[in-house]
Backbone as CSV, one residue per row, in Angstrom:
resi,resn,N_x,N_y,N_z,CA_x,CA_y,CA_z,C_x,C_y,C_z
1,MET,-100.592,-14.976,37.937,-100.292,-14.728,37.150,-98.749,-13.626,36.151
2,ILE,-99.435,-12.855,37.026,-98.169,-11.580,37.114,-96.625,-12.145,37.518
3,GLY,-96.624,-13.557,37.673,-94.973,-13.614,38.341,-94.587,-14.769,36.892
4,GLY,-95.419,-14.754,36.502,-95.605,-15.980,34.988,-95.105,-14.837,33.716
5,ALA,-95.870,-13.761,33.866,-95.777,-12.731,32.725,-94.582,-11.892,33.292
6,LEU,-94.243,-11.514,34.489,-92.752,-10.994,34.597,-91.721,-11.828,33.962
7,ILE,-91.467,-13.202,34.273,-90.455,-14.449,33.772,-90.181,-14.433,32.039
8,ARG,-91.797,-14.417,32.092,-91.615,-14.445,30.437,-91.476,-13.230,29.319
9,GLU,-91.263,-12.457,30.224,-90.878,-10.792,29.660,-89.700,-10.862,29.646
10,ALA,-88.781,-11.516,30.883,-87.820,-11.211,31.127,-86.151,-12.346,30.238
11,ARG,-87.206,-13.350,30.084,-86.885,-14.596,29.238,-86.904,-14.042,27.607
12,ARG,-87.861,-13.209,26.959,-88.053,-13.194,25.794,-86.732,-11.959,25.368
13,ARG,-87.305,-11.410,26.502,-86.214,-9.756,26.219,-84.476,-10.433,26.070
14,ALA,-84.154,-11.535,27.038,-82.807,-11.728,27.014,-82.983,-12.774,25.858
15,GLY,-83.732,-12.813,24.744,-83.454,-14.222,23.971,-83.395,-15.579,24.270
16,LEU,-83.290,-16.177,25.610,-83.827,-17.079,26.016,-84.534,-18.126,25.480
17,THR,-84.347,-19.216,25.348,-85.357,-20.553,24.992,-85.479,-20.528,26.865
18,GLN,-86.984,-21.156,26.860,-87.554,-21.771,28.198,-86.174,-22.906,28.627
19,ALA,-85.963,-23.670,28.056,-85.086,-24.500,27.916,-83.412,-24.037,28.151
20,GLU,-83.131,-23.083,27.992,-81.968,-22.606,28.509,-81.919,-21.615,29.477
21,LEU,-82.913,-20.928,29.933,-83.382,-20.335,31.058,-83.603,-21.750,32.087
22,ALA,-84.330,-22.577,32.311,-84.261,-23.947,33.536,-82.721,-24.194,33.270
23,ARG,-82.091,-24.356,32.176,-80.305,-24.813,32.551,-79.892,-24.078,33.658
24,ARG,-80.217,-23.137,33.041,-79.572,-21.486,33.923,-79.718,-21.549,35.531
25,VAL,-81.266,-21.967,35.690,-81.365,-22.358,37.435,-81.697,-23.303,37.897
26,GLY,-81.148,-24.291,37.136,-81.106,-26.048,37.549,-82.746,-26.404,37.292
27,THR,-83.642,-26.164,36.790,-84.969,-26.908,36.833,-85.059,-27.539,35.542
28,THR,-86.140,-27.877,35.157,-86.750,-27.744,33.839,-87.419,-27.548,33.277
29,GLN,-87.739,-27.491,31.432,-88.419,-26.939,30.450,-89.294,-26.460,30.817
30,SER,-90.336,-27.617,31.659,-91.412,-27.600,31.203,-92.377,-27.198,33.209
31,ALA,-91.467,-26.965,33.884,-91.007,-26.094,34.908,-91.581,-24.670,35.078
32,ILE,-90.603,-23.951,33.866,-90.354,-23.081,33.405,-92.006,-22.447,32.753
33,ALA,-92.119,-23.481,31.780,-93.537,-23.499,31.535,-94.624,-23.526,31.968
34,ARG,-94.543,-24.021,33.163,-96.023,-24.121,33.866,-96.071,-22.855,34.904
35,ILE,-94.711,-21.675,35.085,-94.559,-20.675,36.052,-95.224,-19.463,34.798
36,GLU,-94.809,-19.658,33.696,-95.181,-18.804,32.551,-96.716,-18.446,32.338
37,ARG,-97.143,-19.635,31.832,-98.798,-20.275,31.609,-99.674,-19.720,33.114
38,GLY,-99.085,-19.311,34.082,-99.350,-19.082,35.182,-100.616,-20.132,36.173
39,ARG,-100.072,-21.677,35.899,-100.080,-23.196,36.937,-99.548,-22.805,37.967
40,THR,-98.167,-22.275,38.040,-97.975,-22.807,39.065,-97.328,-20.544,39.734
41,GLU,-97.282,-20.237,40.855,-96.963,-18.755,40.859,-95.881,-18.707,41.383
42,PRO,-94.978,-18.701,41.347,-93.304,-18.680,41.500,-93.438,-17.490,43.171
43,SER,-92.822,-17.235,44.150,-92.389,-16.835,45.139,-91.925,-15.200,44.961
44,LEU,-91.596,-14.524,45.541,-91.240,-13.046,45.203,-88.984,-13.727,44.533
45,ALA,-89.137,-14.570,45.385,-87.765,-15.018,45.388,-87.200,-15.389,44.750
46,ARG,-88.654,-16.289,44.318,-88.144,-17.682,42.878,-87.710,-16.567,41.569
47,ALA,-89.064,-15.637,41.853,-89.617,-14.969,40.673,-87.644,-14.065,40.110
48,ARG,-87.380,-13.418,41.342,-86.138,-12.601,41.228,-85.067,-13.834,41.216
49,GLU,-84.993,-14.834,41.279,-83.899,-15.411,40.693,-83.522,-15.999,38.969
50,LEU,-85.142,-16.355,38.994,-85.398,-16.399,37.374,-85.171,-14.872,37.073
51,VAL,-85.378,-13.958,37.147,-85.271,-13.040,35.954,-83.926,-12.351,36.449
52,ARG,-83.391,-12.533,37.622,-81.819,-12.395,37.631,-80.801,-13.391,36.291
53,ALA,-82.096,-14.544,36.458,-80.840,-15.745,35.619,-81.149,-15.102,34.109
54,CYS,-81.951,-14.001,33.648,-82.106,-13.660,32.522,-81.454,-12.656,32.287
55,GLY,-80.535,-11.791,33.168,-79.490,-10.824,33.281,-80.274,-9.730,33.689
56,PHE,-81.379,-9.654,34.518,-82.120,-8.591,34.836,-82.513,-8.703,36.225
57,GLU,-82.747,-7.767,36.825,-83.266,-7.195,38.006,-84.591,-7.083,38.165
58,LEU,-85.075,-7.728,39.039,-87.179,-7.432,39.600,-86.230,-6.017,40.952
59,GLY,-86.857,-5.328,40.850,-87.171,-3.990,41.594,-88.951,-4.374,41.951
60,SER,-88.534,-3.989,43.388,-90.074,-3.771,43.998,-90.446,-2.186,44.357
61,THR,-91.147,-1.620,43.967,-91.880,-0.664,44.638,-93.180,-0.906,45.164
62,ILE,-93.261,0.139,46.477,-95.002,0.101,47.023,-95.624,1.583,46.155
63,VAL,-96.610,1.576,45.433,-97.388,2.302,44.586,-98.975,2.621,44.968
64,PRO,-99.254,3.335,45.061,-100.887,4.045,44.889,-101.715,2.705,44.195
65,LEU,-102.521,2.650,44.424,-103.244,1.385,43.705,-104.021,2.451,42.861
66,ASP,-103.726,1.565,41.550,-104.683,2.413,40.023,-105.460,1.521,39.829
67,ASP,-106.846,1.839,40.445,-108.164,0.724,39.726,-108.588,1.108,38.396
68,SER,-108.120,2.188,37.691,-108.969,2.727,37.006,-109.820,1.686,35.292
69,ASP,-108.857,0.870,35.439,-109.009,0.079,34.669,-110.197,-0.985,34.969
70,TRP,-110.733,-0.969,36.325,-111.897,-1.517,37.015,-112.919,-0.778,36.767
71,VAL,-112.730,0.845,36.573,-113.838,1.366,36.976,-114.448,1.746,35.126
72,ALA,-113.460,1.638,34.226,-113.649,2.447,33.028,-114.459,1.055,32.750
73,ALA,-114.591,-0.574,33.176,-114.944,-1.876,32.683,-116.080,-1.881,33.722
74,ARG,-116.579,-1.195,34.735,-117.611,-1.117,35.261,-118.779,-0.028,35.143
75,ALA,-118.269,0.805,34.136,-119.308,2.223,33.354,-119.362,1.572,31.987
76,ASN,-118.934,0.674,31.253,-118.576,0.100,30.248,-119.618,-0.926,30.769
77,LEU,-120.094,-1.846,31.134,-120.686,-2.861,32.077,-122.216,-1.827,31.908
78,ARG,-122.389,-0.787,32.179,-123.339,-0.053,32.112,-124.450,0.695,31.200
79,LEU,-123.429,0.450,29.843,-124.120,0.487,28.422,-124.422,-0.541,28.082
80,SER,-125.294,-0.040,26.984,-126.186,-1.254,26.516,-125.171,-1.831,25.154
81,VAL,-125.302,-2.816,24.395,-124.339,-3.602,23.170,-124.266,-2.256,22.547
82,ASP,-125.362,-1.620,21.864,-125.137,-0.864,21.022,-124.288,0.666,21.235
83,GLU,-124.400,0.523,22.805,-123.559,2.403,22.979,-122.198,1.324,22.633
84,ARG,-121.435,0.364,23.595,-120.732,-0.528,23.629,-119.987,-0.047,22.254
85,VAL,-120.979,-0.872,21.119,-119.991,-0.855,19.568,-120.097,0.885,19.006
86,ARG,-120.863,2.032,19.405,-120.759,3.174,19.053,-119.457,3.871,19.588
87,GLN,-119.051,3.365,20.800,-118.014,3.766,21.269,-116.701,3.169,20.514
88,HIS,-116.775,2.183,20.478,-115.694,1.225,20.620,-115.607,1.976,18.747
89,GLN,-116.406,2.217,17.951,-116.241,2.744,16.601,-115.893,4.171,16.390
90,ALA,-116.673,4.955,17.312,-116.002,6.522,17.663,-114.045,6.347,17.931
91,ALA,-113.661,5.123,18.756,-112.405,5.354,19.625,-111.767,4.663,18.502
92,LEU,-111.613,3.717,17.204,-111.191,3.463,16.053,-111.425,5.071,15.379
93,ARG,-112.366,5.421,14.918,-112.182,6.707,14.258,-111.047,7.375,14.290
94,PHE,-111.444,7.597,16.048,-110.162,8.151,16.635,-109.127,8.074,15.947
95,ALA,-108.462,6.871,16.750,-107.308,6.568,16.104,-106.818,6.254,14.825
96,ARG,-107.742,6.027,14.036,-107.023,6.259,12.600,-106.520,7.440,12.146
97,ALA,-107.687,8.399,12.258,-107.335,9.980,12.017,-106.056,10.511,12.419
98,GLY,-105.797,9.518,14.024,-103.898,10.241,14.567,-103.332,9.571,13.916
99,ARG,-103.751,8.024,13.236,-102.616,7.558,12.411,-102.343,8.330,11.307
100,ALA,-103.434,8.305,10.582,-103.211,9.465,9.055,-102.339,10.434,9.408
101,ALA,-102.759,11.688,10.576,-102.434,12.759,11.049,-100.388,12.450,10.696
102,MET,-100.692,11.188,11.086,-98.774,10.713,11.961,-98.025,10.155,10.692
103,GLU,-98.859,9.825,9.675,-98.546,9.378,8.205,-97.997,10.518,7.571
104,VAL,-98.676,11.351,7.284,-98.571,12.803,6.732,-97.908,13.584,7.123
105,ARG,-97.404,13.802,8.344,-96.184,14.830,8.867,-95.529,13.761,8.663
106,SER,-94.755,12.697,8.564,-94.269,11.694,8.275,-93.381,12.131,6.894
107,ARG,-94.236,12.103,5.996,-94.258,11.982,4.927,-93.659,12.893,4.569
108,ARG,-94.532,14.498,5.265,-93.554,15.849,4.910,-92.163,15.695,5.503
109,ALA,-91.943,15.638,6.770,-90.800,15.536,7.141,-89.619,14.829,6.337
110,ALA,-90.184,13.726,5.408,-88.959,12.625,4.761,-89.072,13.830,3.203
111,MET,-90.378,14.500,3.306,-90.077,15.227,1.313,-88.902,16.529,1.868
112,GLU,-89.375,16.997,3.349,-88.181,18.319,4.041,-87.058,18.179,4.132
113,HIS,-86.362,16.414,4.021,-85.160,15.847,4.383,-84.882,15.727,2.776
114,ARG,-85.451,15.639,2.307,-84.840,15.014,0.313,-84.540,16.336,-0.223
115,ARG,-85.578,17.467,0.403,-85.069,18.820,-0.165,-83.999,19.106,0.517
116,GLY,-83.118,18.933,1.556,-82.498,19.677,2.195,-81.174,18.951,1.954
117,ARG,-80.893,17.707,0.964,-80.013,16.993,0.696,-79.742,17.316,-0.617
118,SER,-80.249,18.102,-1.226,-80.416,18.199,-2.814,-79.668,19.498,-3.096
């Protein structure tokens, strides 16, 4: 599915439809749709070709494995449903407080900006 997600992201960034991308690489819209949905996994060479047809380069690097998502998922599975709900609610409160603080900051900056103009 990674290849399909990359192709879809490149196509969307380029502002292309599946049909337009298909024409550029000499295939069908349905073939592009199958790749993007993960029904067909393109080879690395094919993924590079499709991304290049969108006007981008697909680079490759080898980086250390980051399995932190799986570690967090395993830790969450050890919690009861009630504990997970409480943890989620605490995270929501934290995010809302952060958003409110940013809105206050933005309003203050706008007021200062207006004062500087007059």
